[in-house]
Each structure stands twice: as C-alpha cells, then as structure tokens.
C-alpha positions as CSV (number, residue, x, y, z in Angstrom):
1,M,-1.6,8.5,24.1
2,N,-3.1,9.2,20.7
3,L,-0.2,10.7,18.8
4,I,-1.3,9.8,15.3
5,K,-4.5,11.9,15.8
6,Y,-2.6,15.1,15.3
7,R,-0.7,14.0,12.1
8,Y,-1.7,17.1,10.1
9,V,-0.4,19.3,12.9
10,Y,3.0,17.5,12.6
11,F,2.9,18.0,8.8
12,G,2.1,21.7,9.3
13,I,5.1,22.1,11.7
14,S,7.4,20.5,9.1
15,L,6.1,22.9,6.4
16,L,6.7,25.9,8.8
17,V,10.4,24.7,9.1
18,I,11.0,23.8,5.5
19,I,9.3,26.8,3.7
20,P,11.6,29.5,5.2
21,G,14.6,27.4,4.2
22,I,13.4,27.1,0.6
23,I,12.7,30.9,0.5
24,A,16.2,31.6,1.8
25,L,17.6,29.2,-0.8
26,I,15.8,31.0,-3.6
27,L,16.7,34.5,-2.4
28,W,20.3,33.9,-1.3
29,G,21.3,30.6,-2.8
30,M,23.7,28.1,-1.3
31,P,27.3,29.4,-1.0
32,L,29.5,26.6,-2.2
33,G,33.0,26.0,-0.9
34,I,36.0,25.4,-3.1
35,D,35.2,21.7,-3.1
36,F,32.2,22.3,-5.3
37,S,32.8,25.7,-6.9
38,G,36.6,25.7,-7.3
39,G,39.0,28.1,-5.7
40,S,41.9,28.2,-3.3
41,M,42.3,27.6,0.4
42,L,45.3,29.2,2.2
43,E,46.0,28.4,5.8
44,V,48.6,30.6,7.4
45,K,50.2,30.7,10.9
46,F,51.3,33.9,12.5
47,A,54.5,33.5,14.6
48,S,53.5,36.4,16.7
49,G,50.5,34.4,17.9
50,R,48.2,37.3,17.1
51,P,46.3,36.7,13.8
52,P,44.7,39.9,12.4
53,A,41.0,40.6,12.5
54,I,39.0,38.9,9.8
55,D,37.8,42.2,8.3
56,A,41.4,43.4,8.0
57,V,42.3,40.3,5.9
58,V,39.2,40.7,3.7
59,T,40.3,44.3,3.1
60,L,43.8,43.2,2.2
61,Y,42.4,40.7,-0.3
62,N,40.2,43.4,-1.8
63,Q,43.1,45.7,-2.3
64,L,45.1,42.9,-4.0
65,S,42.2,41.9,-6.2
66,T,42.1,42.9,-9.9
67,P,39.4,42.4,-12.6
68,Q,41.5,39.5,-13.9
69,T,42.0,37.6,-10.5
70,N,38.9,38.7,-8.7
71,I,39.9,37.3,-5.3
72,S,37.9,39.9,-3.4
73,D,35.6,39.0,-0.4
74,P,37.3,35.8,0.7
75,L,35.9,33.6,3.5
76,V,38.2,33.9,6.5
77,Q,38.0,31.6,9.5
78,P,40.2,31.3,12.6
79,V,42.1,28.1,13.1
80,G,43.2,27.7,16.7
81,N,44.7,30.8,18.3
82,D,47.4,31.7,15.9
83,S,46.2,30.7,12.4
84,L,43.7,31.7,9.7
85,S,42.0,29.7,6.9
86,I,41.3,31.9,3.9
87,R,39.1,30.7,1.0
88,S,39.0,32.7,-2.2
89,K,38.8,32.4,-5.9
90,E,41.6,30.4,-7.5
91,I,45.1,32.0,-7.1
92,N,48.4,31.0,-8.6
93,D,51.8,30.7,-6.9
94,F,52.8,34.3,-7.6
95,Q,49.6,35.6,-6.1
96,K,50.0,33.3,-3.1
97,S,53.5,34.7,-2.5
98,E,52.2,38.2,-2.9
99,I,49.4,37.6,-0.4
100,V,51.7,36.0,2.2
101,A,54.2,38.9,1.8
102,A,51.4,41.4,2.4
103,L,50.2,39.5,5.4
104,K,53.7,39.5,6.9
105,D,54.2,43.2,6.2
106,Q,50.9,44.4,7.7
107,F,50.2,41.8,10.4
108,G,53.4,39.8,11.0
109,G,54.7,42.1,13.6
110,G,58.2,41.6,12.3
111,Q,57.9,37.8,12.5
112,D,57.3,35.1,9.9
113,V,53.9,34.2,8.5
114,T,54.1,30.4,7.6
115,I,51.9,28.6,5.1
116,M,50.5,25.6,6.9
117,N,48.3,24.4,4.0
118,F,47.5,25.4,0.5
119,T,44.8,23.7,-1.6
120,Q,43.5,24.4,-5.0
121,V,40.5,23.0,-6.8
122,S,39.7,24.0,-10.4
123,A,36.2,25.1,-11.4
124,V,35.9,22.1,-13.7
125,I,36.6,19.6,-10.9
126,G,34.3,21.5,-8.6
127,K,31.4,21.1,-11.0
128,E,32.2,17.4,-11.3
129,V,32.2,17.0,-7.5
130,T,28.8,18.9,-7.3
131,V,27.2,16.5,-9.9
132,R,28.6,13.5,-8.1
133,A,27.4,14.8,-4.7
134,A,23.8,15.1,-6.1
135,G,24.2,11.6,-7.6
136,A,25.3,10.2,-4.3
137,V,22.2,11.5,-2.5
138,A,19.9,10.2,-5.3
139,L,21.6,6.8,-5.3
140,A,21.3,6.6,-1.5
141,A,17.6,7.4,-1.7
142,L,17.1,4.7,-4.5
143,A,19.0,2.1,-2.5
144,I,17.0,2.8,0.6
145,L,13.7,2.5,-1.3
146,I,14.7,-0.8,-2.8
147,Y,16.1,-2.2,0.5
148,I,13.1,-1.2,2.7
149,T,10.6,-2.5,0.1
150,Y,12.5,-5.8,0.0
151,A,12.9,-6.0,3.8
152,F,9.1,-5.5,4.3
153,R,8.0,-7.8,1.5
154,G,6.1,-9.9,3.9
155,V,3.8,-7.0,4.8
156,Q,0.9,-5.8,2.7
157,H,1.8,-2.8,0.6
158,A,5.5,-3.0,1.3
159,F,6.3,-0.3,-1.3
160,R,4.5,2.2,0.9
161,Y,7.0,1.7,3.7
162,G,9.9,2.4,1.4
163,T,8.2,5.5,-0.1
164,A,7.3,6.9,3.4
165,A,10.9,6.5,4.5
166,I,12.1,8.4,1.4
167,V,9.6,11.2,2.0
168,A,10.8,11.5,5.6
169,M,14.4,11.4,4.4
170,L,13.7,14.2,1.9
171,H,12.1,16.2,4.7
172,D,15.4,16.0,6.6
173,V,17.4,16.9,3.5
174,L,15.3,20.0,2.9
175,V,15.5,21.0,6.6
176,V,19.3,20.7,6.5
177,I,19.8,22.5,3.2
178,G,17.4,25.2,4.3
179,V,19.1,25.8,7.6
180,E,22.5,25.8,5.8
181,A,21.2,28.5,3.4
182,I,20.0,30.7,6.3
183,I,23.0,30.2,8.5
184,S,25.4,30.7,5.6
185,H,23.8,34.0,4.7
186,F,24.3,35.4,8.2
187,L,27.6,33.7,9.3
188,G,29.4,33.5,5.9
189,W,29.6,29.7,5.9
190,Q,30.1,27.7,2.7
191,A,28.9,24.2,1.9
192,D,31.9,22.0,1.4
193,S,32.8,18.3,1.5
194,L,32.2,18.2,5.3
195,F,28.7,19.5,4.7
196,L,28.0,16.7,2.2
197,T,29.4,14.2,4.8
198,A,27.0,15.6,7.4
199,L,24.1,15.4,5.0
200,L,24.7,11.7,4.1
201,T,25.1,11.0,7.8
202,V,21.8,12.6,8.5
203,I,20.2,10.5,5.8
204,G,21.5,7.4,7.5
205,F,20.3,8.4,11.0
206,S,16.9,9.3,9.7
207,V,16.3,6.1,7.8
208,H,17.7,4.0,10.7
209,D,15.2,5.5,13.2
210,T,12.3,5.2,10.7
211,I,13.0,1.5,10.1
212,V,12.8,0.9,13.9
213,V,9.3,2.3,14.0
214,F,8.3,0.5,10.8
215,D,9.6,-2.8,12.1
216,R,7.4,-2.5,15.2
217,I,4.4,-1.7,13.0
218,R,5.1,-4.9,11.1
219,E,5.3,-6.9,14.3
220,N,2.1,-5.5,15.6
221,S,0.3,-5.9,12.3
222,N,0.9,-9.7,12.6
223,L,-0.2,-9.7,16.3
224,Y,-3.3,-7.6,16.0
225,R,-4.8,-8.5,12.7
226,R,-8.3,-7.3,13.6
227,V,-7.3,-4.0,15.0
228,E,-7.6,-0.8,12.9
229,Y,-4.4,0.1,11.1
230,E,-4.3,3.6,12.5
231,T,-4.5,2.2,16.0
232,I,-1.6,-0.2,15.3
233,V,0.6,2.6,14.0
234,N,-0.1,4.8,17.0
235,H,0.6,1.9,19.4
236,S,3.9,1.2,17.5
237,I,5.0,4.8,17.8
238,V,4.2,4.9,21.5
239,Q,6.2,1.7,22.0
240,T,9.3,3.0,20.3
241,L,9.1,6.6,21.3
242,D,11.2,6.3,24.4
243,R,13.9,4.3,22.5
244,S,14.0,6.8,19.7
245,I,14.2,9.8,22.0
246,N,16.8,8.3,24.3
247,T,19.0,7.1,21.4
248,Q,19.0,10.4,19.5
249,L,19.2,12.5,22.7
250,T,22.5,10.8,23.5
251,V,23.8,11.7,20.1
252,M,22.6,15.3,20.3
253,I,24.1,15.9,23.7
254,T,27.5,14.7,22.3
255,L,27.2,16.9,19.3
256,L,26.1,19.9,21.4
257,A,29.3,19.5,23.5
258,L,31.4,19.4,20.3
259,A,29.7,22.5,19.0
260,L,30.4,24.4,22.1
261,F,33.9,23.2,22.9
262,G,35.2,21.4,19.8
263,G,36.8,24.3,18.1
264,V,35.9,26.5,15.1
265,S,37.2,24.1,12.4
266,I,34.5,21.5,13.0
267,R,31.7,23.7,14.4
268,H,30.0,24.0,11.0
269,F,30.0,20.3,10.5
270,V,28.7,19.5,14.0
271,I,25.9,22.1,13.9
272,I,24.6,20.7,10.6
273,L,24.7,17.2,12.1
274,L,22.9,18.4,15.2
275,V,20.1,20.0,13.1
276,G,19.9,16.9,10.9
277,V,19.7,14.4,13.8
278,F,16.9,16.4,15.5
279,S,15.0,16.6,12.2
280,G,15.6,12.9,11.6
281,T,14.1,12.0,15.0
282,Y,11.1,14.2,14.4
283,S,10.4,13.0,10.9
284,S,10.8,9.3,11.7
285,V,8.2,9.5,14.5
286,F,5.8,12.3,13.3
287,N,6.1,12.2,9.5
288,A,7.0,8.7,8.2
289,S,4.4,6.7,10.2
290,P,1.5,9.2,9.8
291,I,2.2,9.1,6.0
292,L,1.4,5.3,6.1
293,V,-2.0,6.1,7.8
294,V,-2.8,8.8,5.3
295,W,-2.0,6.4,2.5
296,E,-3.9,3.5,4.1
297,N,-7.1,5.7,4.6
298,K,-6.7,7.4,1.3
299,E,-7.4,10.7,3.1
300,W,-6.5,12.8,0.1
301,R,-9.9,12.1,-1.3
302,N,-11.4,14.3,1.4
303,W,-8.8,17.1,1.5
304,F,-10.7,19.5,-0.8
305,R,-14.3,18.4,-0.1
306,R,-16.6,20.5,2.0
307,K,-17.9,18.8,5.1
308,E,-21.5,17.7,4.6
309,K,-24.0,19.2,7.0
310,T,-25.7,16.7,9.3
311,Q,-29.4,16.8,8.8
312,A,-31.6,16.8,11.8
313,V,-33.8,13.8,12.2
C-alpha cells in the first residue's frame, strides 16, 4: 500500500480545509469570550423552571443598554433546564441588580430569579490573558521542537523531524482556529479559556501521534539502511496506521458521545476537541511524514519547472 505516493493530494486536502477557515477569520474575526476580551458573565436560575427564550433575554439587555454601558447583544446560553448563562460587556453591581429585577418582572412568573454565579474580568486582564495564551502556544511549539530534535539526535537530519512535527502541529492549530471562527459566526460561540485548553490538548495529541510514526521511521532506518528513504517512510506509516486509527478512534467515539449527551455547557469544548483530534490524526499520518520525504528529496527544486519532453530515439 503506497500511501506516500499521494502526498501532494494530502497537502491539497489540508489546504482545502485550512483556507476557508482563514478566510472566515479575516472576514468575521474570532469572537473572544470575557476571559480574553473582558466583560461579565451572569448565571441565573429561574425558580419557575422555565427560563425565557434566548432572543427575549437579548432584547431585554438591548433595552437596558445605554451608550455608556453598551451591554447590548449578549451571548446567552442555557445551563441545564432552569438556568441561563449571559455573557456581556462589563457591568457593575447596580446594573446587575437592575438586570435581575427586570428578568424577574418579565420572566420570573411571580417567583425568584437567583444569581448562581457572577464573574467579571476587566479588559486589561483580558488582554494580558490573550498575550499569555499566544505565548503558551509559542512556548509549547518551541519546547516540542527542541525535545524532538534531541530525542532523534541519533538519526541523520534530526532537526527535520522536529520541524515536520511543528508544521503538522501548526496545521492542526489552523484547522481548529478556522473551524472555531466559522462555527462561532453561525452559532454565536466565543473563544474562552476552555477553547485554549482544547487547543493545547489538541497540540499534545497531534505531536504524540506524530512521534509514534517518526519513531518507527527511525527504527526502520536502522534496519533497512540500503532501502530508499521514501520506501522506509511509507512502510513505517503502514505499520503504525492501524495503531494510530484505533487509538484516536477510541478518543473520538468518547468525545462524540459527550458532544451528543454531555450537556450544553461542555459541548463547545468537546466539539473543538473532536475536530482537533481528527485533524491531529490526519496530519501525523498524511502531513508530517510526507514532509520528511519532500525535504529528503528536495522536491521544491522541481515545483515550478516545466517537465522536459522526452526525445524519441
């Protein structure tokens, strides 16, 4: 089974997935939650057991919003069967009381509306968290590059293995961010601290699976010294393919069950993990190892050359 033969097809598939996400990111941006942009999160429970419709709560906030407060168009999500989580621009205690009173008058049904949780994050802290989040991803990438280069120091061109793993990891990061931008635009999701947690988890899964394939390439390179490098890489991919698919499929089935039955509060986190794990499995098999072959053969020398016509003898 010659998988490595179609490496440029795999690269093309990756581009077809990544490019729409980048376009969505440019056009719509990445909606940031209060963890990164600052704001308030108010979680309220309705004693009547019947929370109002999301559009009705958004309308209420728009009515209470002023040019000074600007709390219009909040992100409203159900929590369980009787509660709502409302994310908006930063509000003070007086505005919080006013909102709760309005919710009670319009939707309380004559019963209490209880504040279950109230969180505030200032815009300054939100920007600091954003910078640190980007730094965490960059630091993880650097640490992975150094570690893999050191772990494969006994193999010729060890730096290539670390670089290929980072490229595959960046592929997964771009896929996750692009999917997040598209889904957020249509479903009103926001990137929060759980999104960052999912992203870092995806990075770990991606690199873990890539190292498994690379380690088999290292073993086979020592066993088959006279065999062409492309053949060794293809043989290593085939040897580890069942293991990679079975391991990641187990994780994805679990995540799919959580996405379907785990509740609304973790659905965003689980779906991002699901997308990232699938992307990580694909990139470790069909991107990372083929990059090694392209690098070994220096194929970029012929990318923009016309094929020479064979002369008849």
